[in-house]
LOGU-426814 format. One line per field, with one value per atom (N, C-alpha, C): chain; atom name; x, y, z negated. Coordinates in nm, 2 decimals, always signed. Atoms other than C-alpha are relative to their C-alpha. Example, Ala and Ser with C-alpha at 12.3 -4.5 7.8 and 13.67 -1.06 7.14 Angstrom:
<sites>
unit = [A:A:A:A:A:A]
site = [N:CA:C:N:CA:C]
xx = [+0.09:+1.23:+0.09:-0.09:+1.37:-0.08]
yy = [-0.12:-0.45:+0.12:-0.11:-0.11:+0.11]
zz = [+0.00:-0.78:+0.00:+0.00:-0.71:-0.08]
</sites>
This chain:
<sites>
unit = [A:A:A:A:A:A:A:A:A:A:A:A:A:A:A:A:A:A:A:A:A:A:A:A:A:A:A:A:A:A:A:A:A:A:A:A:A:A:A:A:A:A:A:A:A:A:A:A:A:A:A:A:A:A:A:A:A:A:A:A:A:A:A:A:A:A:A:A:A:A:A:A:A:A:A:A:A:A:A:A:A:A:A:A:A:A:A:A:A:A:A:A:A:A:A:A:A:A:A:A:A:A:A:A:A:A:A:A:A:A:A:A:A:A:A:A:A:A:A:A:A:A:A:A:A:A:A:A:A:A:A:A:A:A:A:A:A:A:A:A:A:A:A:A:A:A:A:A:A:A:A:A:A:A:A:A:A:A:A:A:A:A:A:A:A:A:A:A:A:A:A:A:A:A:A:A:A:A:A:A:A:A:A:A:A:A:A:A:A:A:A:A:A:A:A:A:A:A:A:A:A:A:A:A:A:A:A:A:A:A:A:A:A:A:A:A:A:A:A:A:A:A:A:A:A:A:A:A:A:A:A:A:A:A:A:A:A:A:A:A:A:A:A:A:A:A:A:A:A:A:A:A:A:A:A:A:A:A:A:A:A:A:A:A:A:A:A:A:A:A:A:A:A:A:A:A:A:A:A:A:A:A:A:A:A:A:A:A:A:A:A:A:A:A:A:A:A:A:A:A:A:A:A:A:A:A:A:A:A:A:A:A:A:A:A:A:A:A:A:A:A:A:A:A:A:A:A:A:A:A:A:A:A:A:A:A:A:A:A:A:A:A:A:A:A:A:A:A:A:A:A:A:A:A:A:A:A:A:A:A:A:A:A:A:A:A:A:A:A:A:A:A:A:A:A:A:A:A:A:A:A:A:A:A:A:A:A:A:A:A:A:A:A:A:A:A:A:A:A:A:A:A:A:A:A:A:A:A:A:A:A:A:A:A:A:A:A:A:A:A:A:A:A:A:A:A:A:A:A:A:A:A:A:A:A:A:A:A:A:A:A:A:A:A:A:A:A:A:A:A:A:A:A:A:A:A:A:A:A:A:A:A:A:A:A:A:A:A:A:A:A:A:A:A:A:A:A:A:A:A:A:A:A:A:A:A:A:A:A:A:A:A:A:A:A:A:A:A:A:A:A:A:A:A:A:A:A:A:A:A:A:A:A:A:A:A:A:A:A:A:A:A:A:A:A:A:A:A:A:A:A:A:A:A:A:A:A:A:A:A:A:A:A:A:A:A:A:A:A:A:A:A:A:A:A:A:A:A:A:A:A:A:A:A:A:A:A]
site = [N:CA:C:N:CA:C:N:CA:C:N:CA:C:N:CA:C:N:CA:C:N:CA:C:N:CA:C:N:CA:C:N:CA:C:N:CA:C:N:CA:C:N:CA:C:N:CA:C:N:CA:C:N:CA:C:N:CA:C:N:CA:C:N:CA:C:N:CA:C:N:CA:C:N:CA:C:N:CA:C:N:CA:C:N:CA:C:N:CA:C:N:CA:C:N:CA:C:N:CA:C:N:CA:C:N:CA:C:N:CA:C:N:CA:C:N:CA:C:N:CA:C:N:CA:C:N:CA:C:N:CA:C:N:CA:C:N:CA:C:N:CA:C:N:CA:C:N:CA:C:N:CA:C:N:CA:C:N:CA:C:N:CA:C:N:CA:C:N:CA:C:N:CA:C:N:CA:C:N:CA:C:N:CA:C:N:CA:C:N:CA:C:N:CA:C:N:CA:C:N:CA:C:N:CA:C:N:CA:C:N:CA:C:N:CA:C:N:CA:C:N:CA:C:N:CA:C:N:CA:C:N:CA:C:N:CA:C:N:CA:C:N:CA:C:N:CA:C:N:CA:C:N:CA:C:N:CA:C:N:CA:C:N:CA:C:N:CA:C:N:CA:C:N:CA:C:N:CA:C:N:CA:C:N:CA:C:N:CA:C:N:CA:C:N:CA:C:N:CA:C:N:CA:C:N:CA:C:N:CA:C:N:CA:C:N:CA:C:N:CA:C:N:CA:C:N:CA:C:N:CA:C:N:CA:C:N:CA:C:N:CA:C:N:CA:C:N:CA:C:N:CA:C:N:CA:C:N:CA:C:N:CA:C:N:CA:C:N:CA:C:N:CA:C:N:CA:C:N:CA:C:N:CA:C:N:CA:C:N:CA:C:N:CA:C:N:CA:C:N:CA:C:N:CA:C:N:CA:C:N:CA:C:N:CA:C:N:CA:C:N:CA:C:N:CA:C:N:CA:C:N:CA:C:N:CA:C:N:CA:C:N:CA:C:N:CA:C:N:CA:C:N:CA:C:N:CA:C:N:CA:C:N:CA:C:N:CA:C:N:CA:C:N:CA:C:N:CA:C:N:CA:C:N:CA:C:N:CA:C:N:CA:C:N:CA:C:N:CA:C:N:CA:C:N:CA:C:N:CA:C:N:CA:C:N:CA:C:N:CA:C:N:CA:C:N:CA:C:N:CA:C:N:CA:C:N:CA:C:N:CA:C:N:CA:C:N:CA:C:N:CA:C:N:CA:C:N:CA:C:N:CA:C:N:CA:C:N:CA:C:N:CA:C:N:CA:C:N:CA:C:N:CA:C:N:CA:C:N:CA:C:N:CA:C:N:CA:C:N:CA:C:N:CA:C:N:CA:C:N:CA:C:N:CA:C:N:CA:C:N:CA:C:N:CA:C:N:CA:C:N:CA:C:N:CA:C:N:CA:C:N:CA:C:N:CA:C:N:CA:C:N:CA:C:N:CA:C:N:CA:C]
xx = [+0.01:+6.19:-0.03:-0.02:+6.02:+0.04:-0.02:+6.10:-0.02:+0.08:+5.82:+0.02:+0.00:+5.83:+0.19:-0.12:+6.24:+0.00:-0.03:+6.20:-0.07:+0.05:+5.94:+0.02:-0.07:+6.16:+0.07:-0.07:+6.41:-0.05:+0.06:+6.19:-0.04:+0.02:+6.06:+0.12:-0.14:+6.40:+0.10:-0.08:+6.57:-0.08:+0.07:+6.27:-0.12:+0.11:+6.03:+0.04:-0.07:+6.25:+0.07:-0.05:+6.36:+0.13:-0.13:+6.70:+0.07:-0.05:+6.97:+0.07:-0.07:+7.10:+0.14:-0.17:+7.47:-0.01:+0.02:+7.55:+0.10:-0.05:+7.72:-0.14:+0.11:+7.41:-0.08:+0.04:+7.24:+0.07:-0.07:+7.50:-0.04:-0.03:+7.48:-0.15:+0.16:+7.05:-0.03:+0.04:+7.05:+0.09:-0.10:+7.36:-0.08:+0.06:+7.12:-0.12:+0.11:+6.83:+0.00:-0.04:+7.00:+0.00:+0.03:+7.10:-0.11:+0.10:+6.80:-0.09:+0.13:+6.61:+0.09:-0.10:+6.97:-0.05:+0.02:+6.91:-0.17:+0.16:+6.52:+0.00:+0.03:+6.55:+0.09:-0.09:+6.89:+0.04:-0.11:+7.00:+0.12:-0.09:+7.35:+0.02:-0.01:+7.24:+0.01:-0.02:+7.12:+0.06:-0.17:+7.42:+0.07:-0.10:+7.62:-0.03:+0.08:+7.37:+0.05:-0.04:+7.43:+0.16:-0.16:+7.76:+0.10:-0.02:+7.80:+0.00:+0.07:+7.56:+0.12:-0.09:+7.80:+0.09:-0.15:+8.14:-0.03:+0.02:+7.96:-0.01:+0.02:+7.83:+0.08:-0.14:+8.12:+0.10:-0.08:+8.35:-0.09:+0.06:+8.12:+0.03:-0.03:+8.13:+0.15:-0.15:+8.48:+0.11:-0.04:+8.56:+0.00:+0.06:+8.36:+0.09:-0.11:+8.59:+0.13:-0.19:+8.96:-0.08:+0.00:+8.82:+0.00:+0.01:+8.68:+0.14:-0.18:+9.04:+0.07:-0.10:+9.23:-0.03:+0.02:+9.05:-0.04:+0.03:+8.99:+0.23:-0.17:+9.39:-0.03:+0.01:+9.26:+0.01:-0.01:+9.28:-0.14:+0.14:+8.91:-0.05:-0.04:+9.01:-0.06:-0.01:+8.81:+0.09:-0.17:+9.07:+0.07:-0.20:+9.35:-0.06:+0.04:+9.13:+0.02:-0.01:+9.07:+0.11:-0.11:+9.40:+0.08:-0.07:+9.50:-0.05:+0.10:+9.24:+0.10:-0.06:+9.39:+0.14:-0.11:+9.74:-0.05:+0.05:+9.59:+0.01:-0.05:+9.56:+0.08:-0.12:+9.89:-0.01:-0.01:+9.82:+0.08:-0.15:+10.11:-0.04:+0.00:+10.10:+0.06:-0.07:+10.27:-0.05:+0.09:+10.16:-0.08:+0.09:+10.05:-0.09:+0.13:+9.82:-0.06:+0.08:+9.69:-0.06:+0.09:+9.57:-0.06:+0.14:+9.41:-0.07:+0.10:+9.29:-0.15:+0.06:+9.14:-0.11:+0.08:+8.99:-0.06:+0.10:+8.83:-0.07:+0.04:+8.68:-0.09:+0.12:+8.51:-0.03:+0.13:+8.37:-0.06:+0.09:+8.25:-0.13:+0.07:+8.10:-0.15:+0.09:+7.91:-0.09:+0.10:+7.82:-0.12:+0.08:+7.64:-0.12:+0.13:+7.45:-0.09:+0.14:+7.31:-0.06:+0.11:+7.19:-0.10:+0.13:+7.00:-0.09:+0.06:+6.89:-0.10:+0.07:+6.79:-0.11:+0.14:+6.58:-0.08:+0.16:+6.36:-0.04:+0.06:+6.34:-0.08:+0.02:+6.29:-0.15:+0.20:+6.02:-0.09:+0.02:+5.89:-0.05:-0.01:+5.92:+0.01:-0.06:+6.06:-0.02:-0.03:+6.01:+0.12:-0.15:+6.25:-0.04:-0.01:+6.25:+0.09:-0.15:+6.52:-0.05:+0.02:+6.29:+0.02:-0.06:+6.34:+0.16:-0.14:+6.70:+0.04:-0.09:+6.81:-0.02:-0.05:+6.68:+0.06:-0.03:+6.81:+0.21:-0.10:+7.13:+0.00:+0.03:+7.07:+0.02:-0.03:+7.04:+0.12:-0.09:+7.30:+0.13:-0.09:+7.53:+0.03:+0.00:+7.44:+0.08:-0.06:+7.55:+0.10:-0.06:+7.81:+0.12:-0.03:+7.90:+0.04:-0.02:+7.83:+0.10:-0.09:+8.05:+0.16:-0.14:+8.34:+0.06:+0.04:+8.26:+0.06:-0.07:+8.35:+0.13:-0.19:+8.63:+0.10:-0.07:+8.79:+0.03:+0.05:+8.68:+0.10:-0.01:+8.81:+0.19:-0.17:+9.22:+0.03:-0.04:+9.44:+0.01:-0.04:+9.58:-0.04:+0.05:+9.35:+0.10:-0.03:+9.40:+0.01:-0.02:+9.51:-0.05:+0.19:+9.16:-0.09:+0.06:+8.97:-0.21:+0.06:+8.68:-0.16:+0.15:+8.33:+0.04:+0.02:+8.46:-0.01:-0.02:+8.53:-0.13:+0.07:+8.22:-0.13:+0.11:+8.00:+0.01:+0.00:+8.20:-0.03:+0.00:+8.14:-0.20:+0.17:+7.71:-0.04:-0.01:+7.74:+0.02:-0.05:+7.89:-0.05:+0.05:+7.69:-0.16:+0.16:+7.35:+0.05:-0.08:+7.61:-0.05:-0.02:+7.62:-0.14:+0.14:+7.28:-0.09:+0.07:+7.11:+0.12:-0.07:+7.43:-0.09:+0.05:+7.29:-0.16:+0.14:+6.93:+0.00:-0.06:+7.04:+0.01:-0.06:+7.21:-0.14:+0.18:+6.91:-0.09:+0.12:+6.67:+0.02:-0.03:+6.85:+0.00:-0.02:+6.87:-0.10:+0.11:+6.54:-0.08]
yy = [+0.14:+9.66:-0.06:+0.10:+9.46:-0.11:+0.14:+9.12:-0.06:+0.10:+8.93:+0.00:-0.06:+9.13:-0.02:+0.03:+9.07:-0.16:+0.09:+8.70:-0.09:+0.07:+8.67:+0.06:-0.02:+8.85:-0.14:+0.11:+8.60:-0.16:+0.12:+8.28:+0.05:-0.04:+8.45:-0.01:-0.04:+8.54:-0.17:+0.08:+8.21:-0.13:+0.15:+7.94:+0.04:-0.02:+8.10:+0.03:-0.07:+8.28:-0.08:+0.11:+7.94:+0.08:-0.02:+8.07:-0.05:+0.11:+7.84:+0.08:-0.06:+8.02:-0.03:+0.14:+8.03:+0.00:+0.02:+7.91:+0.14:-0.18:+8.29:+0.05:-0.11:+8.43:-0.02:+0.06:+8.22:+0.01:-0.10:+8.32:+0.12:-0.10:+8.64:+0.07:-0.01:+8.62:-0.02:+0.06:+8.42:+0.15:-0.12:+8.64:+0.16:-0.17:+9.01:-0.02:+0.03:+8.83:-0.08:+0.00:+8.73:+0.14:-0.14:+9.06:+0.10:-0.07:+9.22:-0.05:+0.12:+8.96:+0.08:-0.01:+9.04:+0.21:-0.15:+9.47:+0.05:+0.04:+9.37:+0.00:+0.00:+9.28:+0.06:-0.03:+9.45:+0.13:-0.17:+9.83:+0.00:-0.03:+9.93:-0.04:-0.04:+10.06:-0.09:+0.13:+9.69:-0.09:+0.08:+9.53:+0.05:-0.05:+9.77:-0.03:+0.00:+9.71:-0.14:+0.13:+9.34:-0.02:+0.03:+9.34:+0.05:-0.05:+9.54:-0.07:+0.13:+9.30:-0.11:+0.09:+9.05:+0.00:-0.04:+9.19:-0.03:-0.01:+9.24:-0.14:+0.16:+8.90:-0.11:+0.11:+8.68:+0.03:-0.04:+8.87:-0.02:+0.07:+8.79:-0.13:+0.12:+8.42:-0.03:-0.01:+8.49:-0.02:-0.05:+8.58:-0.08:+0.12:+8.33:-0.12:+0.14:+8.03:+0.07:+0.02:+8.24:-0.04:+0.03:+8.22:-0.16:+0.21:+7.83:-0.05:+0.06:+7.77:+0.01:-0.07:+7.98:-0.13:+0.11:+7.78:-0.13:+0.12:+7.47:-0.05:+0.00:+7.49:-0.08:+0.11:+7.36:+0.08:-0.07:+7.49:+0.03:-0.03:+7.61:+0.13:-0.15:+7.93:-0.07:-0.03:+7.93:+0.08:-0.08:+8.13:-0.07:+0.06:+7.94:-0.19:+0.16:+7.61:+0.04:+0.03:+7.69:+0.03:-0.07:+7.88:-0.16:+0.14:+7.49:-0.08:+0.07:+7.35:+0.02:-0.11:+7.60:-0.07:+0.03:+7.45:-0.20:+0.14:+7.10:+0.01:-0.01:+7.18:+0.04:-0.03:+7.26:+0.14:-0.10:+7.61:+0.09:-0.06:+7.80:+0.14:-0.14:+8.10:-0.02:-0.01:+8.21:-0.07:+0.03:+8.09:+0.12:-0.17:+8.48:-0.01:-0.01:+8.46:-0.10:+0.09:+8.17:+0.06:-0.05:+8.29:+0.15:-0.14:+8.63:-0.12:+0.04:+8.43:-0.08:+0.10:+8.17:+0.12:-0.12:+8.54:+0.00:-0.04:+8.64:-0.13:+0.15:+8.27:+0.02:+0.00:+8.31:+0.12:-0.08:+8.65:+0.00:-0.04:+8.59:-0.17:+0.11:+8.25:+0.08:-0.11:+8.54:+0.04:-0.13:+8.77:-0.11:+0.06:+8.46:-0.04:+0.05:+8.34:+0.14:-0.07:+8.68:+0.07:+0.02:+8.71:-0.06:+0.02:+8.46:-0.03:-0.09:+8.60:+0.07:-0.13:+8.90:-0.02:+0.04:+8.72:-0.06:+0.03:+8.54:+0.11:-0.06:+8.82:+0.12:-0.10:+9.07:-0.03:+0.02:+8.85:-0.07:+0.00:+8.77:-0.16:+0.14:+8.42:-0.10:+0.04:+8.38:+0.18:-0.16:+8.68:+0.03:-0.03:+8.90:+0.01:-0.01:+8.77:-0.16:+0.10:+8.56:-0.13:+0.15:+8.24:-0.04:+0.02:+8.29:+0.01:-0.02:+8.40:-0.13:+0.14:+8.10:-0.17:+0.13:+7.84:+0.05:-0.02:+8.03:-0.05:+0.06:+7.94:-0.14:+0.14:+7.59:-0.04:+0.09:+7.52:+0.09:-0.10:+7.78:-0.09:+0.11:+7.55:-0.12:+0.13:+7.23:+0.04:+0.00:+7.34:+0.06:-0.07:+7.49:-0.15:+0.13:+7.11:-0.07:+0.11:+6.92:+0.07:-0.08:+7.21:+0.01:+0.07:+7.10:-0.13:+0.13:+6.74:-0.01:-0.04:+6.80:+0.01:-0.05:+6.97:-0.09:+0.09:+6.73:-0.14:+0.09:+6.45:-0.02:-0.05:+6.61:+0.01:-0.08:+6.70:-0.16:+0.16:+6.36:+0.01:-0.02:+6.51:+0.08:-0.09:+6.61:+0.06:-0.11:+6.88:-0.10:+0.10:+6.70:+0.12:-0.06:+6.82:-0.06:+0.14:+6.71:+0.05:-0.05:+6.71:+0.01:-0.03:+6.68:+0.12:-0.11:+6.98:+0.12:-0.15:+7.21:-0.02:+0.00:+7.09:+0.10:-0.05:+7.16:+0.13:-0.10:+7.49:+0.06:-0.08:+7.59:+0.01:+0.03:+7.47:+0.19:-0.14:+7.76:+0.12:-0.05:+7.98:+0.01:-0.05:+7.99:+0.07:-0.05:+8.02:+0.17:-0.07:+8.31:+0.12:-0.08:+8.47:+0.09:-0.07:+8.48:+0.03:-0.10:+8.64:+0.13:-0.11:+8.87:+0.10:-0.10:+8.93:+0.06:-0.04:+8.97:+0.12:-0.12:+9.21:+0.16:-0.09:+9.45:+0.01:-0.08:+9.43:+0.02:-0.08:+9.50:+0.12:-0.11:+9.78:+0.11:-0.12:+9.94:-0.03:-0.01:+9.85:+0.10]
zz = [-0.03:-7.82:-0.15:+0.17:-8.17:+0.07:-0.05:-8.21:+0.07:-0.08:-8.06:+0.12:-0.15:-7.76:+0.09:-0.07:-7.70:-0.02:+0.01:-7.79:+0.14:-0.08:-7.53:+0.14:-0.11:-7.28:+0.01:-0.01:-7.35:+0.04:-0.03:-7.32:+0.13:-0.18:-6.99:+0.11:-0.07:-6.85:+0.06:-0.02:-6.92:+0.05:-0.07:-6.86:+0.17:-0.08:-6.63:+0.12:-0.15:-6.35:+0.11:-0.12:-6.16:-0.02:-0.07:-6.16:-0.16:+0.12:-6.38:-0.07:+0.12:-6.72:-0.02:+0.03:-6.79:-0.16:+0.17:-7.14:-0.04:+0.10:-7.18:-0.03:-0.02:-7.09:-0.12:+0.15:-7.38:-0.12:+0.09:-7.62:-0.04:-0.01:-7.52:-0.07:+0.04:-7.56:-0.18:+0.19:-7.93:-0.10:+0.07:-8.06:-0.03:+0.03:-8.01:-0.02:+0.02:-8.10:-0.14:+0.15:-8.43:-0.06:+0.06:-8.48:-0.01:+0.03:-8.44:-0.10:+0.13:-8.72:-0.08:+0.06:-8.93:-0.02:+0.02:-8.88:-0.05:+0.00:-8.89:-0.18:+0.14:-9.27:-0.04:+0.10:-9.40:+0.13:-0.03:-9.33:-0.03:+0.02:-9.42:-0.16:+0.14:-9.75:-0.07:+0.09:-9.89:+0.06:-0.03:-9.71:-0.09:-0.01:-9.88:-0.17:+0.15:-10.26:-0.01:+0.05:-10.20:+0.04:-0.01:-10.16:-0.15:+0.17:-10.48:-0.08:+0.06:-10.64:+0.00:+0.05:-10.57:+0.00:+0.06:-10.63:-0.16:+0.17:-11.02:-0.04:+0.10:-11.05:+0.04:+0.01:-10.91:-0.05:+0.06:-11.13:-0.13:+0.16:-11.42:-0.03:+0.03:-11.31:-0.04:-0.02:-11.26:-0.18:+0.14:-11.58:-0.10:+0.09:-11.75:+0.03:-0.02:-11.61:-0.02:+0.08:-11.67:-0.12:+0.17:-12.05:-0.01:+0.02:-12.02:-0.01:-0.08:-11.83:-0.12:+0.09:-12.09:-0.16:+0.12:-12.40:+0.02:+0.03:-12.26:+0.06:-0.01:-12.15:+0.13:-0.18:-11.76:+0.08:-0.13:-11.41:+0.04:-0.05:-11.37:+0.05:-0.06:-11.21:+0.21:-0.08:-10.88:+0.12:-0.12:-10.66:-0.01:+0.01:-10.78:+0.05:-0.08:-10.70:+0.17:-0.15:-10.36:+0.11:-0.07:-10.27:+0.02:+0.04:-10.42:+0.19:-0.08:-10.14:+0.12:-0.13:-9.85:+0.04:+0.00:-9.93:+0.03:-0.07:-9.88:+0.18:-0.14:-9.53:+0.10:-0.04:-9.48:+0.07:-0.05:-9.39:+0.00:-0.01:-9.26:-0.01:+0.06:-9.49:-0.15:+0.12:-9.83:-0.10:+0.08:-10.16:-0.06:+0.08:-10.29:+0.13:-0.16:-9.87:-0.04:+0.00:-9.97:-0.17:+0.17:-10.36:+0.08:-0.05:-10.18:+0.08:-0.13:-9.91:-0.10:+0.05:-10.21:-0.09:+0.03:-10.37:+0.12:-0.14:-10.03:-0.02:-0.01:-10.02:-0.11:+0.16:-10.38:+0.00:+0.04:-10.34:+0.12:-0.12:-9.95:-0.11:+0.00:-10.10:-0.10:+0.07:-10.38:+0.07:-0.10:-10.12:+0.05:-0.02:-9.95:-0.07:+0.08:-10.26:-0.04:+0.07:-10.36:+0.17:-0.13:-9.95:-0.03:+0.00:-9.99:-0.13:+0.07:-10.30:-0.05:-0.08:-10.19:+0.10:-0.06:-9.96:-0.06:+0.00:-10.13:-0.07:+0.02:-10.37:+0.08:-0.05:-10.12:+0.08:-0.11:-9.94:-0.07:+0.11:-10.29:+0.07:+0.05:-10.25:-0.12:+0.16:-10.61:-0.01:+0.05:-10.87:-0.05:+0.00:-10.95:-0.20:+0.18:-11.38:-0.01:+0.05:-11.61:+0.03:+0.00:-11.55:+0.14:-0.08:-11.19:+0.05:+0.00:-11.21:-0.04:+0.06:-11.46:+0.13:-0.13:-11.17:+0.10:-0.11:-10.90:-0.05:+0.11:-11.13:-0.02:-0.02:-11.18:+0.16:-0.20:-10.75:+0.00:-0.04:-10.72:-0.08:+0.08:-10.96:+0.01:-0.08:-10.80:+0.12:-0.15:-10.45:-0.04:+0.05:-10.62:-0.05:+0.04:-10.78:+0.13:-0.05:-10.48:+0.13:-0.10:-10.24:-0.04:+0.06:-10.49:+0.01:-0.02:-10.47:+0.14:-0.18:-10.07:+0.01:+0.01:-10.14:-0.04:+0.07:-10.36:+0.06:-0.03:-10.19:+0.16:-0.13:-9.83:+0.01:-0.02:-9.98:-0.02:+0.09:-10.01:-0.16:+0.11:-10.30:-0.12:+0.05:-10.58:-0.10:+0.08:-10.83:-0.17:+0.10:-11.21:-0.11:+0.06:-11.32:-0.13:+0.04:-11.58:+0.05:-0.11:-11.31:-0.11:+0.12:-11.56:-0.07:+0.09:-11.76:+0.10:-0.12:-11.43:+0.09:-0.01:-11.33:-0.07:+0.18:-11.69:+0.02:+0.05:-11.65:+0.16:-0.13:-11.27:+0.00:+0.06:-11.40:-0.08:+0.00:-11.60:+0.01:-0.07:-11.45:+0.12:-0.05:-11.18:-0.07:+0.07:-11.44:-0.01:+0.00:-11.52:+0.10:-0.10:-11.21:+0.09:-0.05:-11.11:-0.07:+0.11:-11.41:-0.01:-0.01:-11.36:+0.14:-0.03:-11.03:+0.00:+0.02:-11.11:-0.11:+0.09:-11.37:+0.09:-0.05:-11.16:+0.10:-0.13:-10.84:+0.01:+0.08:-11.13:-0.04:-0.01:-11.20:+0.09:-0.15:-10.87:+0.05:-0.08:-10.73:-0.02]
</sites>
């Protein structure tokens, strides 16, 4: 069944049948609809490629952050800062588990960004080029900075870091991230 036919069936069943539809039925239909959209746009192979691109791009970004962190003698390491934020939420877990969760979150966020890039490139909403990837890096950097500002505002005790320095390196790190994602993406087109 194609996507429009499925949506039509949902609308007909939900609103035209005269029966009361439960919340569970709405959720089931909508979940199935979203799953069909996901399957329509991405197969397993594409998802695996995006995962690999995101791991490489996030690793490049993280290497840059660690290098700047070392040279500036500051804690600009995103996974470490995510673990710090998790600690602020009084998460009942060991320090090592919080660090692992920080790494997992960091790579999941990178995966989310690359899924967004893929959507823009695949649907030709943005060209696959150096300039477009630089623009994506700038936008991702701004999103990243806003995200970190919000995270630092909601925790009671802020980390002892140079925030301006952190945000500047984070901005550049996202440009490195997007350009790396572009290079890998273009390599495997």
